Residue, then its C-alpha position, 0 to 999 in steps of 0.5 A: m526488496k520492498l517492505l511495508i512498515d507502519i511508524p508513528e507520524w512524529l517518528y517519520q517527521d523526525i527522520q525527515e529532518y535528520l542531518h546525518p541519517s544512518p542507512l536505515d534512516k535514508v531508506i525511510q526518508n526515500g519511502i513513499p507514504l501511503p495516502k490516508r484513507h486509502g482503499r484496499l490494495i491489490d495487485a492489479d496486474a495479476y488481476r488484469k492477467e486473470m481477466l484476460d485469461s478468463r472467458e467469464f467476465d464478472f468484473f465486480k465478483r472477480l475484483d472482490m475475490q482478489p487477495t488483499i495486499i494491504e488492508a484499507d485504512k481504518e479511517k475510511e471505513n469509520g469516516 
């Protein structure tokens, strides 16, 4: 199972330095941080399939209609 969690940067850094991590700490250590100021994340594979199945090709309109999996990082919107 994949799970997205939001933890403070200081806690993530502390867990990275643990010498004897618990099983949960190991999961966090092996996690992949999202880049700061990322855009809205969608399921591109589902979008590609929808576009291939569609006779109408309005790329941007259909892109905007895709469900958001992870909202955009607020720093990008304000930055």
